C-alpha positions in Angstrom: 8.1 23.4 1.7 6.5 20.4 0.0 7.1 16.8 1.0 9.6 15.3 -1.4 8.7 11.6 -1.2 11.0 10.4 -3.9 14.2 12.0 -2.4 13.7 11.5 1.3 11.2 8.9 2.6 11.8 6.4 -0.2 15.6 6.7 0.0 15.5 6.2 3.8 13.4 3.0 3.3 15.6 1.6 0.6 18.8 2.3 2.5 17.4 0.7 5.7 16.3 -2.5 3.9 19.7 -2.8 2.2 21.4 -2.7 5.6 19.0 -5.1 7.2 19.3 -7.7 4.4 23.1 -7.5 3.8 25.5 -9.9 5.5 29.2 -10.4 5.9 31.4 -8.5 3.5 28.5 -6.8 1.8 27.2 -5.4 5.1 30.7 -4.3 6.0 31.0 -2.3 2.8 27.7 -0.6 3.4 28.5 0.1 7.1 31.9 1.4 6.3 30.5 3.9 3.8 27.8 5.2 6.1 30.4 5.5 9.0 32.5 7.7 6.7 29.5 9.9 6.2 28.4 10.3 9.8 31.6 10.2 11.9 34.2 12.9 11.9 37.8 11.7 11.4 36.7 8.1 10.8 39.3 5.9 9.2 38.5 2.4 8.0 40.9 -0.5 8.2 41.4 -3.3 5.6 38.6 -5.8 5.3 39.3 -9.2 7.0 42.7 -8.0 8.2 41.7 -6.1 11.3 41.7 -8.5 14.3 38.3 -7.1 15.4 39.1 -3.4 14.5 37.2 -2.4 11.4 37.7 1.4 11.9 38.9 4.0 14.3 38.9 7.8 14.9 41.8 9.5 16.8 40.4 11.9 19.4 43.4 13.1 21.4 43.0 16.7 20.1 39.3 16.8 20.8 38.2 18.1 24.2 37.6 16.3 26.7 39.8 13.6 25.2 43.2 15.2 25.9 45.1 12.7 28.0 48.7 12.6 29.2 50.8 9.9 30.7 53.3 10.1 33.7 56.0 11.8 31.7 53.5 14.4 30.3 53.4 12.9 26.9 50.1 12.9 25.0 48.1 9.6 25.1 46.3 8.7 21.9 42.6 8.4 22.6 40.6 6.4 20.0 37.1 5.5 19.1 37.1 1.9 17.8 34.6 0.4 15.5 33.7 -3.3 15.0 31.4 -4.3 12.2 29.5 -7.6 12.4 27.0 -8.8 9.8 26.1 -12.5 10.5 23.6 -14.5 8.5 20.1 -14.5 9.8 20.3 -18.1 11.0 23.3 -17.4 13.3 22.3 -18.0 16.9 23.0 -15.7 19.8 25.8 -17.9 21.4 27.8 -17.6 18.2 27.1 -13.9 17.9 28.1 -13.3 21.5 31.4 -15.2 21.0 32.3 -13.1 18.0 31.4 -9.8 19.8 33.5 -10.8 22.9 36.4 -11.7 20.6 36.3 -8.3 18.9 36.1 -6.5 22.3 39.1 -8.4 23.6 41.1 -7.6 20.5 40.4 -3.9 21.0 41.4 -4.0 24.6 44.6 -5.9 23.7 45.5 -3.4 21.0 45.0 -0.5 23.5 47.3 -2.1 26.0 50.0 -2.9 23.4 49.9 0.6 21.8 49.6 2.4 25.1 46.5 4.2 23.9 43.1 4.8 25.5 39.7 3.6 24.4 37.4 6.6 24.2 34.4 4.5 23.1 33.8 1.2 21.3 31.1 1.2 18.6 29.6 -2.2 17.7 27.8 -2.1 14.3 25.5 -5.0 13.4 22.9 -5.9 10.8 20.5 -7.0 13.6 18.7 -5.4 16.5 19.4 -6.4 20.1 16.9 -7.7 22.6 17.2 -6.2 26.1 18.8 -9.4 27.5 21.4 -9.5 24.7 22.3 -5.8 25.3 22.6 -6.5 29.0 25.2 -9.2 28.3 27.2 -6.8 26.1 27.0 -4.1 28.8 28.3 -6.6 31.3 31.3 -7.5 29.0 32.2 -3.8 28.5 31.8 -3.0 32.2 34.2 -5.8 33.1 37.0 -4.3 31.0 36.0 -0.6 31.7 35.0 0.3 28.1 32.2 2.7 27.2 30.2 1.3 24.2 27.4 2.2 21.8 25.4 -0.1 19.6 24.7 0.7 15.9 22.0 -1.3 14.3 20.4 -0.6 10.8 17.7 1.8 12.0 20.1 3.7 14.2 22.6 4.1 11.4 20.0 5.4 9.0 18.6 7.8 11.6 22.1 9.4 11.8 22.0 10.3 8.1 20.3 13.6 9.0 21.3 15.6 5.9 19.7 15.0 2.5 23.1 14.9 0.8 24.2 12.1 3.1 21.0 10.1 2.4 21.5 10.5 -1.4 25.1 9.4 -1.2 24.1 6.4 1.0 21.3 5.4 -1.4 23.7 5.7 -4.4 26.2 3.5 -2.7 23.9 0.7 -1.4 21.5 0.7 -4.4 23.8 1.9 -7.2 21.4 4.8 -7.8 23.1 7.5 -9.9 21.1 10.3 -8.4 18.1 11.1 -6.3 14.7 11.1 -8.0 13.4 14.4 -9.1 10.0 15.9 -8.1 7.1 14.3 -9.9 6.0 17.6 -11.4 9.3 17.9 -13.1 8.1 15.3 -15.6 5.8 15.2 -18.5 2.5 13.3 -18.1 3.8 9.8 -19.1 6.8 9.9 -16.9 4.8 11.4 -14.1 2.6 8.3 -14.3 5.5 5.9 -14.4 7.2 7.4 -11.3 3.9 7.6 -9.4 3.1 3.9 -10.1 6.6 2.9 -8.9 6.2 4.8 -5.6 2.7 3.4 -5.1 4.0 -0.1 -5.5 6.9 0.5 -3.2 4.7 1.9 -0.4 2.5 -1.1 -0.1 4.2 -2.2 3.2 4.4 1.3 4.7 2.3 2.6 7.5 -1.3 3.9 7.0 -0.2 7.5 7.5 2.7 7.2 5.0 0.5 5.6 2.4 -2.3 8.2 2.8 0.3 11.0 2.6 1.8 9.6 -0.6 -1.6 9.1 -2.3 -2.6 12.7 -1.3 0.7 14.0 -2.5 0.4 12.4 -6.0 -3.3 13.4 -6.1 -2.5 17.1 -5.4 0.4 17.1 -8.0 -1.9 15.7 -10.7 -4.2 18.7 -10.2 -1.3 21.1 -11.0 -1.5 19.9 -14.6 -5.0 21.4 -14.9 -5.0 25.2 -15.5 -6.0 26.8 -12.2 -8.7 29.0 -13.8 -10.5 26.0 -15.3 -10.3 24.0 -12.1 -11.6 26.9 -10.0 -14.3 27.7 -12.5 -15.5 24.1 -12.4 -15.3 24.1 -8.6 -17.4 27.3 -8.2 -20.1 25.9 -10.6 -20.7 22.8 -8.7 -19.2 20.6 -6.0 -16.0 19.1 -7.4 -16.5 15.4 -8.3 -14.1 12.7 -9.5 -16.0 12.5 -12.8 -15.4 16.2 -13.4 -11.7 15.8 -12.5 -11.5 12.9 -15.0 -12.9 15.2 -17.7 -10.5 18.0 -16.9 -7.5 15.6 -16.9 -8.6 14.0 -20.2 -8.7 17.5 -21.7 -5.4 18.8 -20.4 -3.2 15.8 -20.0 -3.8 13.8 -23.2 -0.4 12.9 -24.7 0.0 14.4 -28.2 1.2 11.3 -30.0 2.2 7.6 -29.7 5.8 8.5 -29.0 4.8 9.2 -25.4 2.4 6.3 -24.8 3.6 3.8 -22.2 2.5 0.3 -21.2 2.8 -0.6 -17.5 2.6 -4.3 -16.5 2.2 -5.1 -12.8 3.7 -8.3 -11.5 2.0 -9.8 -8.5 4.9 -12.0 -7.7 7.5 -9.2 -7.7 5.1 -6.4 -6.4 6.3 -3.9 -9.0 5.5 -2.3 -12.3 7.5 -3.0 -15.5 7.2 -0.2 -18.0 7.5 -0.5 -21.8 7.3 1.9 -24.7 4.4 1.2 -27.1 6.5 -0.5 -29.8 8.4 -2.5 -27.3 5.2 -3.8 -25.8 3.8 -4.7 -29.2 7.0 -6.5 -30.2 6.9 -8.5 -27.0 3.4 -9.6 -27.7 2.0 -8.2 -24.4 0.2 -5.2 -25.7 -3.6 -4.7 -25.3 -5.2 -1.4 -26.4 -7.6 -1.3 -23.5 -6.9 1.2 -20.7 -6.5 -1.8 -18.3 -6.2 -5.4 -19.3 -5.6 -8.8 -17.6 -3.5 -11.6 -18.9 -3.8 -15.4 -18.3 -1.8 -15.2 -15.1 -4.1 -12.6 -13.6 -1.6 -9.8 -13.9 -2.9 -6.4 -14.9 -1.5 -3.9 -17.4 -2.2 -0.2 -17.9 -2.1 1.5 -21.3 -1.4 5.2 -20.5 -2.4 8.0 -22.9 -3.3 10.6 -20.2 -3.5 10.9 -16.4 -7.1 9.8 -16.0 -6.2 6.1 -15.2 -3.7 7.1 -12.5 -6.3 9.5 -11.0 -8.9 6.8 -10.9 -6.5 4.4 -9.2 -5.6 7.1 -6.6 -9.3 7.5 -5.8 -9.6 3.7 -5.2 -6.4 3.6 -3.1 -7.7 6.4 -0.9 -10.9 4.5 -0.2 -9.0 1.4 0.6 -6.7 3.2 3.1 -9.5 4.9 4.9 -11.6 1.7 4.9 -9.0 -0.9 5.9 -5.8 1.0 6.9 -3.7 -0.1 4.0 -3.9 -0.8 0.2 -3.0 -3.4 -2.3 -2.0 -2.5 -5.9 -3.5 -5.9 -7.1 -6.8 -5.2 -5.5 -6.9 -1.6 -6.7 -6.2 -2.7 -10.2 -8.9 -5.4 -10.0 -11.4 -2.7 -8.9 -10.3 -0.4 -11.6 -10.6 -3.2 -14.2 -14.2 -3.8 -13.1 -15.0 -0.1 -13.3 -13.6 0.0 -16.8 -15.7 -3.1 -17.8 -18.8 -1.3 -16.4 -17.9 1.9 -18.3 -17.3 -0.1 -21.6 -20.7 -1.8 -21.2 -22.4 1.5 -20.5 -20.7 3.1 -23.5 -21.8 0.2 -25.7 -25.4 0.5 -24.4 -25.3 4.2 -25.2 -24.0 3.5 -28.7 -26.8 0.9 -29.2 -29.4 3.4 -28.1 -28.0 6.0 -30.5 -28.0 3.4 -33.3 -31.6 2.5 -32.5 -32.6 6.1 -32.5 -30.9 6.8 -35.8 -32.6 3.7 -37.3 -36.0 5.0 -36.1 -35.3 8.5 -37.6 -34.3 6.9 -40.9 -37.5 4.8 -40.9 -39.7 7.9 -40.2 -37.9 9.8 -42.9 -38.4 6.9 -45.4 -42.2 6.9 -44.7 -42.4 10.6 -45.1 -40.6 10.5 -48.4 
């Protein structure tokens, strides 16, 4: 089974970042939705009207949580959930006070309702140091409550079904649906989706970056008929220049309707994509394969998959050489390569013109 980067790895990363960056009511909304996905029988309470209880699950019918009081009546056993998403600047003393207050509220509710606390879940938008967790453990031990801490990475790790991940991404990022496989798209959209992924993976690990680059590289080759690729491979050792030639032959877009213009913003670390007429109307269009504006931002004019392939080759060299890649640096190198190719093509044209002039001169003398 092939790695589906768009639908699994990327969704996980986006959901994690959303949880880590959200605070207060926003974080509570995100956390509530994920708890509904990962916890059986979870029931959320009203926002800001909970006295420390943001959700619960009734466990009395779940073994081993069957409990009875002195008159043989069933005792309700609950799992309680407290959600806390403070601002980043909040210090530990303030966090500790809020956590202690939530715990005391749950204990008070249990006493008043004559119920039992099966476990208390504390859900936060921050990770705990060992010393902070030790303080929470001491609080819970003092009142005889079993606890479990949920921080962003832990919550995302519990989304172990692709369907859950898709739903979580759709909720936190307003994404209508998971992205499709790259090879489901025609050449121009394949390039657009690939560039988005490459930009988003700039802060990922070396392994993840290399896997993504190899993934896109391998998918590009699927657009070349197998017999032609294999015939070329058998004739000589496969070379990037040969792959470029094959891609130019088999992935050239049929007309301008499919041409796309991709502008990369260094400030936002992302590509902005425009249709050809839109780019012209905005005054940003340049008919070169790659161009650079006055701010130093690069743009790609895509009419086939050759530019994307060339960039992938550069990215792979960057990863293997330094352990990571930068889209800006890769585009800069590609820009220099295209300048060199343009100059080489111009020299070749000059040589052809010189040769044609010599031939005309010889013919004129003969005549």
